[in-house]
N, C-alpha and C positions, 0 to 999 in steps of 0.2 A: 339292654339293647332296645327294649320297648320305647324308652325315651328317645333314643336316636332315631328310630324308625318313625315314631309318631311325629317328630319334628320334620323329617323329610316328607312325610305324607301331607302335613299342613302347609309347608312352604315349598312350592314347586320350584325346582332349580332354575329353569329358564326364566320364569317370572322374577325370581329374586335377582339373578345375575343381570337381567334386563334393566333393573333400576339404575345400574351404574355403567353398563355396557350396551351400546346400541346394537341390537341383534337383528339379523334378517334370516328368514327361513331358507334352509338349504336342504331340500328333500324333507325327510322326517325330522331333521335336526335344525340347529340354529348356528349362525356364524357371525363374527364381529371382530373388531380390532382388539388385540390382546391388551388388557388393562395393566399388564405387568412389564411391558416393554414397548418401545416406540416402533411402530410399523405402519406402512402405507397399504399393504395388501392384507386383508383379514386372514388370520391363521388360527383364531380362537374359536373353538367349537363347543357347543353344548349338546350332548347326546341324550335325547329324551327317553330312549328305551332303557338306559341304565342309570339315568340321573347322574351323569358324570360330565366333566368338562376337561378339555385339554387344549394346550397351545401347541401347534405344529410348527411354530416359528422358532426364533432363537431361544425362547424360554425353555420349551420342551417340558413344561410342568403341567400337571393335571390333578384331578381329584374329584371330590364330591362337594356338597354344600358346605360342610364344616371346614374342609381344607381351603375353599375359596374365601370364606370369611377370615380364616386364620391368616392367610397370605395377604389379603387386602388390608387388614387392620393390624397386622403384626402381633397376632395373638397365639397362645398355645391352644391345644385342643380343649382343655377344660374351660378356658375363658370364652372360646367360640361357642361351646355347648351352652354355657350360662346365657350368653347374649341371644342366641337363637331360640332357646327355650322361652325366654322372656317375650320375645317377639311373637312366637307361635302360640303363646299361652299354655305351655306345657309345664306341669309341675315336676320338678326334679325329685329325686328320691326322698323318702321321709327321713332318712338319716342325715340329710344335709344340715338341719338346725343343730343336731347333736354334734356333728362334726365341727361346725362353726364354733360351737361352744368349747369344744376340746382345743381347737386351734387357738382361740382367744385365751384359754387357760394356760397353754404352753407359752404363748407370747408374754403373758404377765409373769410367768415363772422366769423366762429368760431375762426380762427387765430387772427382776429382783436379783438374779445372779450377777448381772452387770453392776448393779448398785453395790452388792457385797464386795466384788472384786475391786471396785474403785475405792471403797473405804479401806480395804486392806493395803492398797498402794499408798494411801496417805498415812497409814499407821506406822509405828516404829519398825515393824517387821518388813515393811516395804522399802526400806532404805536402799537395799542392793538393787532393786528394780528401778527405783527413781534415779540412781546413779547411772545405770545402764541406759535409760531413756534419755537422760540429759547429757551426760558426758560422752557416751559411746555413740548414740544415735543423733545427738545434737537437737533434740526436740525441746521446745519451750513449753511453758505451762498451758498456754492457749491450745496448742496442738494436742497435748495429752488430754485436756478436758474435752476438746471438740470430738475426738475419736473415742472417748470414754475408756481409755486404756486403764488396765487394772493389774492386780497382782494376786496370784493364787498361792496361798501359804503352802509350805512344804508339809502338809498334814493330810492324812488319808481321808478324813471326813469333815473337814472344816466347813465346806460349803453345804454339804448334806445336812449337818446338824443345824446350821444357821437357817436354812430354808425350811426344814421341818419345824423349827421353833416359830417360824412365821406362818405356819399352817399349810405349807406346800407338800403335796403327797409325794412319797418316794417313787411311786410308779410313774408319775409325771416327770420327775427328774430323770428317770431312766429313759423315758420316751423322748425327752428333749436332748438326750446325749450328754447331759451334765454328769451323770453317774455311770459307773461300769459295774456290771454284774460279775462277781467272782466266778472263775471257772470251777465247775463241780458243785457250786452252791454251798449252803451251810454257813455262809457268812453274809453280813450286811453289805450292800453295794457301797462302793467307795468313789471318791471324787476323781473324775477323769483328768482334771488339770491340777497339778501339784508342783510347787516350786517353779512356776513359769509366769512370765509377763503375759497377761491376757489381753487379746485384741478382739473386742466384740464385733460381730458381723451383722449388719442390718440389711434388709431387703430394700428395694427401690423406694418404699414408702417410709423408710426410717424405722421399721419394726425390727427389733433384735430377733434373730433366728438361729444364731450359732456363735461359736467362739473359735479363736485360734490361739494357741499357746506357744510362746517362744522360750525355749530353755536357756538358762544362763550358765550352766556348769557342764557343758558338753554332752547333755542328754541326747539320746536318739529316739525319735527323730528330732531334729533341731526345732521344726515347727510341727506341733500336734494340732490337728483340726477336729472339729465336731464331726460325727458320722452323719450320714443321710438320715433325715427325720421327716416327720409330717410337715414341719414348717421350714425345713432347709434342704434344698437341692442345689448342689454346687454347679450343676450344669445350667441352672436357671438364675443364678445369683452372681452379681458382680460386686466385689467389695468396694465400698466408697461411692456407689452410684447415687445414694440418697443425698450426699453432700456435693457431688460433682455435677448433678443434672443441670443446674442453672448455668454453670460455666460452660458445659458442653453445648447447651443450646445457644449461648451468646457467642461462642467462638466458632461454632459449626464443626468442631473437631472433638472426637473422643480419643484419648490416649489410653491404651491398654498396656499394663505392665504385669509382672509375674507375682509380686509379693506385697504384703501389707505395708511394709515400710517404704516401698517404692511408690505408694500412693501418698503416705503421710508426709514424706520429705518434700516432694514437689508442691503439695498443698501448703506447707509452711513457707515455701519460697514464693508463693503467689500463683502457682500453676495449679488451678483447682478443677481442671477438666480431665482428671486422671482416675482410672478405675483399674481393678486387678481381677484376673481369674484366680481360682484357688485350686491348683493341682489338676486342672483339666484344660483341654483345648477350648478355644473360643467356639461356642456352639451356636446353632441357629437361634436358640432362645436368647442367648446373649445379644446376638445381632438384632433380634426383634426388639429388645429393650433399647438398644442404642439408636436404631433407625428412627425412633420417634423424636430423638433429640438432635441428631446430626447425621450427615451422609458420609462424612470423612472419618474413618477409623484408622488410627496410627498405632502400630504395634512397636513399642519402645522396649526392646528386650536387652538383657545383659549381653555384652559383646563377645563373651567367651563362647566356646563351641557348644556348651550345653544350652546357653541362652539362644543361640542362633537356631539350634534344633527346635527349641520351644517356639520360636517365631514361625517356623515351618508348620509345627503342629497347630499353633493358634490360628493360622490362616486356613485351616481345613485341609491343607495339602500334606499328607503324610508321605514325604518324598521317598518312597520305597520303590526302588527299581530292580528288586530281586527277581521279578517276573513280570511279564506283560499284564497279568491280572492285577498285580499290586500297583503298577503304573496307572492302569485304567481307573482303579479305585481312587488314586490320588487325584486324578482329573475330575472325577465325579464329585468328590468331597469338596473341592475348591469351588466348583460351579454351584453346588447345592447351597453352600454357606451364604452366598450373597445374591443368588439368582432372584431376579425380580424385585429386589429391595432398594435399588439405587444406591446401596452402600458401596463405597470404594475402600479397599484395604491398602494401607501403606505400611512400610517398615522403616523405622528410624534406628539404624545401628549407632550405638553410643560410643564415646571414646573408650579405647581398650582399657580394661581393668577397672572400669567404673560402673557402679550400679546406677539405675535411674535416680535413686535417692541421693547419691553423692553428686551426680552431675547437676541436678536441679538446684541443690543447695550451694555447692562450691563454685559452679560455673554457670550461672543462669543464662548467659548469652549462648553458651554451647548447647544447652538444653533447647532454647528457643530456636536456634538454627537447625538442630537435629529434627525437631518436629516439623518445622516449616519446609525443610528440604527432604523430607521422607520420600523414599522411592515407592512407586506402585508395587504392590505385592509381587505380581508376575515379573516385573523388572528385577526386583531383588533376587528372586529365585533364579532367573536366567543368568544374572551376574555371578551367582554362586556356582551354578552348574556348568557354565561355559567359561573356561579360563580366559582371562583378558589377554594373555600373551599368545593365545592360539595353541595348536597342537602340531605334532611333528609328522604324523602319518595319516593316510586316508582312513585306516582302520580306527584310529583314535577319533577322527572326525565323525565317523559313523556312530561309534559308541556314544560320543558326546551328544549328537543329535537325538539318538534314541533315549538318552537320559532326560533330555529336556522336552521331549515330545509330549508327555502328559500335561506339562505346564502350558504348552502352546495350545493344545486341544481344549484346555479349560478356558481359554480366551475366546469368547463368542464373537467379539467384534472383529471382523476380518481386517479392518484397517490397522487396529492395534496389533493383531497377530502379525500382519505384514511388517510392521516396524521392527518387531523382535526377530523375525526371520532374517530381515536385512542385516540387523546387528550381528546375529549369530553367523551368517554367511561371511560377513566381513572379518570377524574374529578367526574363523576357521579357514579362511582363504579358499572358499569354494563358491561356485555360482549359486545365486539365490534359488533358481528353479530346482536344483538338486535338493536343497533343504526343504522346499515346499513339497517336493515329491515324497520325501522320506517321512514328513510329518502329516501327510494327507490322512484324514480320518478313514479308518477301515470301514468297509461295508458292514452294515448291521447284520449280526448273526441271525440266521433264519430260525425262528422259533418253532416249537413243536405244534402238533395239532391240538386245538383247544379241547379240553375235557368236556364231554356232553353235560348239558344241564341236568340236574337231578332234583327230584322232589325232596322237600325238607321233611316229609312225614316219616321217612325211614331213618332219619338221623344222618342221612348222607349230605355232604355239602352241595351247594348250588353252583359251584364253579371252582376253577383251579386256585383262585386266591384264597378262598376259605380252606380248601384242602391243604394248600401249602402251609398255612398258619397252623392248622390242626396237626400236621406232621411235625412242625418245629416245636410246638408245645409238648407233643408226645415224646419227642426225642431231644431234650435240652442239650445233650452233648454235641448236637450239630452246630452249636455256637462256634466251635473251633473251626469247622470247615465251611460253614454257611453264614458266619457272622458278617462277612463283607458285603452281603447282598444289599442293594440300594432300596430300602424299604419304601421311600417316597416315590420311587419309580415303579415298583411292583404293584403296590396296593392303591386302588382308587379311593377307597373309603378312608376318611381320616381316622376313624376309630380303629380300623385294621392296622394303620400305620403306627398308632399308639400301642396296639397289642404287640407288633413286631419290636418296637423300641423297648417295651418292658421285658419281652423275651430276651432281647439282646443284652439288656442290663443285668439280667440274672436275678437271683433271690433278693438283692438289695432294692429292687424296684418297688414302688408303692403305687400301683394303678388306682385311678379313681373309680367311682361306681360304674360308669358306663363301660370302661375298659375291662374292669373285673367281670362284668356281666357278659361281655363278648368273649372273654377267655373261657368262662364257664360254658357258654353255648358251644364254642369250638371244641371244648374238651368232651362234649357229649357225642360228637360226630363218630359214626361207626367206621373204623379203619380196620383193614385185615391185619392179622399178625405178620410181622416182618422183622428182620434183623436191622441193626443200625446201618449196615452197608446198603441194604435194600432201601431203607428210608432215605439215605443220602442220594441214591440214584433216582428215586422217585421225586425227591425235592428238586433235583436238577432238571428233570423232565417237566415238572410243573412250572419252573421258572421259564423254560422254553415255551410252554403252553400259554402262559400269561403274556409273554412277549409276542406270541403269534396273534393273540387276541388284539393287542395294541396295534400290531401291524395291520390287521384287518380293519380296525377302527380308523387308522390313518388312511388306508386305501379308500374307505367309504367317503371320508372327508375330501380327499383329492379328486375322486371321481365325481362327486357332487359339484365341486368347483369347475371341473372340466366340462361337465354337462351344461352348466350355466353358460360358459363361454361359447360352447357349440350352439346353444339355443339363441344366443345373442348375435353371434357372428356367422353362424353356419358351419357345418362340419368341414366343408371344402376349404373355407377360409382359415380355419384353425390348422388344418393339415398343411396348407400352403405356407402360413407363417412359420410353423415348426420346421418345415423343410428348408426355408430360407435361412433361418438361424443356424440350422445344422450345417448348411453349406458355407457358413461364414459371411453371408451377405449382411451388410449393415442394417440394423433394425432398431426400432425404438425400445425404450426400457420396458414398455408394456408388452411388446412382442416377445422380448427375451424372457419376461416373466411367464408368459403364456407357454412358450416353448419348454421352459423348465418344468411347468406343471405337466405337460404332455409326457416328457421324459420320466418324471417322477412317477406318474401313473403307470407307465410301462414297467418301470423297475419294481414298483410295489406289486404289480400283478405277477411278474415273474417270481418274486420272492414268495408270494402266497402259494404258488403251485409247486414249489420245491418240496419234495417229500422229506419229512423229519419224523423220528420216532415220537410217539405220543405217550403221555403219562398213562400208566395202566392201573393205577389205584382206583 
């Protein structure tokens, strides 16, 4: 944490943001046009007291210096840390060279394994694999060579022995996920991949980081993948991106599929802008990789039920309507995925019964048409959730609108949302105003009273954000009930967001030095003894407290904006304009915006004075 805090001390947030955003003073703070969405009225604030920023416009995003750089440049936390440390002249931890050396050693090991598997494919023992790739999958020699496909002999230690003979340490093979440690110990580690076609996985730079293995004799699972390692994170890796990057940039479109062969088949057919996720939803990190190359991302999924469900997951919308909370989380997930990135998500349902691999090779025109005519993601979901033939009763219409409501709320553009509302109303044969009324965003829940600031000397946290993280780390079982929390909305500091993500990921997470240091510091905070039930109740209260702080911050920003208008126009003039708009008298767009600010200030003031239970920890 010393590194993070030292960087913040050397790089003042307002000065740094001011390099790319024209800021003007608003009281103690600064205001400007949001750099992450188009707007005419400034809604982007930099708060000097807490060294945080937030957009109160359609973005709704915020954070600290690190999250600003990460969002602006499409970086993850670690990359933003390295970039800012270099600019601030701050030396990162002494372990960095050692870690780099270890990563380079594992990368060399992975390349040696790929070479071994390729040679096995060409050997007599690889005949069955060659037949599968050529006859069953229709791949030619160029495709097999370009993707470095190989064969893992049906032998327990063939790779291990070959790599040890070349001087590679057994411990490194375990760390790279190439070997498996026998349960109970007592025996030597054995090869993870045996009797499988091997598909090497490279990162965006073309460096091999993992493997996928396809069974040929009905093995389960059909596809076996490398585990999470120091060099491989499936949430940050897209299969085929190293080969697809040029075509994605040239076409302006990235096509995302589910499987390895669904990348290789289109590539062989000449469609080389295709990448694949690997058993995970499309993540913000995936989007950050793609946004540097193209703004149009098309999800081309298998057309069966499982494939369509995957399309929903890939878009960040876990379309779960089992409860209002689940629906709200669906909306937040979708908005978070592409918020402020200018990336647009589309879905291309393919001909029934065909994989992307088959469509691209057997019917190139059908593939080209599917990608070109892909529907916007929200439209795809609306079409799935609202029957084209309509419904029979008013009750069914209400249930249908409730099901689609989170999708509509995730659409921040009011014009686009209005288009879908009109379409839904037409299908359900109900007036548009009724649909608008039912999908109107609910008023923001009133947060609890902020926890008082505390001195750090006693080991107590300095605010509710740190206390909430300390509770979550102390009670890992809270992942079941609190794992849905929107970390990016709750925590202003980028390092705290990373702490939350590693907590959410569980024991498999591999935090970097700064995140590990923050977790250690949070673990030292003094918390009173409490049961798991008490911890959950306190965590909920702290979430309310954080929300109340954010509400107060929003109120400060709006009040400063209103004070500026009153100083410029006069209090009486502002009141008169607001009253005219309230009475429905025709007014200019500027007058309507001013009246909205007055009303928003009143609503925020009322919310701030509603009594809510505070966190007592």
